[in-house]
N, C-alpha and C positions, 0 to 999 in steps of 0.2 A: 791600395785603394785606404783611406783614412775613416773612421766614422766620428760622430760629433758627440761630444760633452759638454754639461752645465757644470760648473764652479755655483754649488748652493749659496756657498756666504753671498754672491754678487745679487741673488734674489731677495737678500735682506729678509728673509722669513723661515721660522723653524723647519728642523727636516722634514717631517712628516706633511706637511704642506706644501712642502716645496714639490716632493716627488711627485703630484701630478700634475701640476703645472708645467715640471720638465718634461712628463710622458707626452701630456697635450701638443707640446713645442715640436715635438718629433724627435727629440733625441734620442741619442743610445745608451747616454752613460752620464754619469754624475761624480763631481771629482767633491771628496770627502775631508772636510777638515779635522785632523786628529788631535786639535789643540781647542778646538771651539764645544758646540752641544755635545760631539760623540767623544769620548776618550777613552781609548784603548785601556788604560786601568782601572776605569770604572763599569766598563760592560763586562759581566759575568757571561758564562758559555750558552744561558738562555739568554740573554740579552743580545748575544752573535745571534743565534738562531731568529730572533725575531727582526733582527737589522737586516739579514740575507731574505728573509720570507718577505721583508716589506718591499727590499729592491724587487724581488722575482714579480709580488702582484703587478706590479708597475713596468714589468717589462726592461728593466735599468740595469746596466752594469757599474763597476768603479774604474774611470777612465784613471784616476791617479788619488792618492793621500797626501792632502798635503801636512806638512809639518815642520811649521816654523818655529826654528829654535830663538832664545833671546839674543843668543851671541852666535858666532860662529865657532868653527871648530879648530880656531886658530886658538882662541882664547883659554887661558890655563885653567882658568877659576871653574868650578865645577865641571870640568869636559866629561870626565867618566861619565857623570849622571847627565851629559847632555848624549854622549855615546850610546850608553845603555836606553835611553828615553827610545831615542831612535832606532834605535833594532827593537824594541815593543811597535813602535810604528811600522814597522818592516814586517813583521808578525801579524799586526792588524790587518795591513792589506793585502798580505798572502791570503787570510782566512776570509777574505772577500772576493777572492776572485782576482785580484790588482797585484801587480808586479813592477809600481813605480810607488816611490814616496819623494815628494818634491820639497826642495829645499834648498835656501841659500847658505852656501858652506860658510861663507865669511871672505873678508878681501884677498883678492889672488893678485899676487904682486910678483912674476917672474924674475924681475930684477933683484928679490929679497929670500933667493933661494938659500943664502946660508944664517937666515933670519932662524931664531927659535920658533914664533909662530909659523913661516912657511912647514917647517919641520913637523910640528904639531899637527897642522891642517893635513900634510901627506900622512902621518903615522896613522891619525885618526880614519882618514877615509880609506885605508889599507885596511885597520881593525874592521870598519864598517860595511868594506865590499868584500872580506873573507866569510863575513856574516851570513852576508847578503847569497853567496852561493851556495848555503845552507838554506836560507830561509825561502829562496824564492821570488824574493821580492829586492829591487836594486833602488839606490838611492840616486835621484836624479838631480843632479846640479842645476837652479835654476839663474838662465841668463840675465844681466839685465846691467849689474855694478861692474864689469868689467866688458873689454873686447871680446871678442871670439877668438881671437888670437892667444890672448894671455888666459881662457879657461882651456885653450887646448892645449897650452902648454903645462899645466898643472894634470890635465890627463895623460901626457906624453911622460910624465916623473911616476905615476901610479901604475901596475901592473894592469896587464890589459883585461878588460869586463869588470875593474874593480866598483867604477862608476859611470852613471851616464848623464845623459844632459835633459834638461827641462828647455826647451826653447820659448822663452818669452818676447815676442817680438817688440812689444809694446813697450817695455822695459828698455829695451836697448834703444829705442828712437828718443827715449825718454831721458837718458842717459849719455846724449850725445853717440851713440855708435848706429853702426847700418846693419839692421836685419838681416838681408840678405845677405852680405859680406860674412856674419858671424853661421848663417844657415850653412852655407859652402865652406868654411872652416870647421864646424863640427858636425856636421851632415850624416856621417857615422853611426857618430854616438848616440843623435837625440830619440827618445824612450817616448817623450813625449810632448803635446805645443799648446802653447797657449794660446787661445783665439783673441787678440785684443790689439787696440789700434792705440797710437798717437802721434802728435804733429809736434815740430821745433817751436817752442817759443821762445821767443829772440829777446823780446821783455826781460823774461825771467830766469833766462841764462841755462834752460831746462824744458824739457819737454813737456806735454799736455794731454792726457789722456781722452781718447774722443771715441764715438759709436764705432762700432767696428764697420771697415769700407769709408771712412771718411776722412782717414791719418795718411801715413804716410808709406807703413809697411804695404809691399808689396806681395800679398798674398799668394798671386800666381805664380810668379818668379819660385816664393819660397814651396811651393806645392810642387811644383816640376822640380826642383832641385830634391824634397825628400824623396820622390816618388821613382825616382831613377836608382834610389836604394831599396824599392820596394817596402818604403814606411808604410804599415799596419797599424800606428798606434793612432791617439786620440787627438783632435783637435777638441781642446774645452774652452768654451766659451767664458770670460771672464770680465767682467766690468764692474766699477771700483764707486765711480763717481756720478752714476746713472739717477737723472731727476724719476724717471720711470722704470725702476729695475727690471720686472717682468716684462714688458713692453719691450723695450730696449735688448733684455736677453734673445726674447723671442725674434726680434730681428735679423739680431746678430745667426739666429740660426738658420735663418730664411739663408743668411747670406750667405754662408756656408753650402746650405746645398745649391746655389744657385750658380757659382764656381766651380764646384766638385764633380 
């Protein structure tokens, strides 16, 4: 059975103000952006204790740590710095009792397996994956910019258990892929799910984010697939383009409670 989280960035308010609002919604956890207000490199041990205390005071866990790098792990420029920063985010997540760090790893093209970019991507993920075994937190690749089949091909090219998946159904719809099919292909690797929604916009040639429950994502089908594999992770509500962020996120939390 899954638990419900809320991405703090979706509320468009500071961390301290967001925690009581999220607790009032009845969510169990929050997603923290490690490149935003709370940067691991700027947190002392005292700061980390204060952060954990704030979460405990509102009875909230950390569902995931988002760590969006400026480039993918296929790009040579500043690659080692990117890898080291990702490892720091993994340590940060573990200290918060969280085992998932979410990032988009870069373009995934199984047809280019002989290219330098593909080899750099695989080598980087192996390096990060080996560190994960010691750190107790894993990198979860965010879906959306490629099909589930292409992401599965990358996972198959890596040692078992080195990288996990963050299922982002709305992203998949926006980019013209089937969220349900991606769930089927990637199900045993899914460690975290972003709860969002989207519809295809034929005039724009791509999808459009909408309020959770009003788009094309079939959440009952997706949850049925992952629950067959005893998924015990989080569904973390995200909403980027809301006119009323707090109100729409609260409605999304209620929607997930009703279908759970």
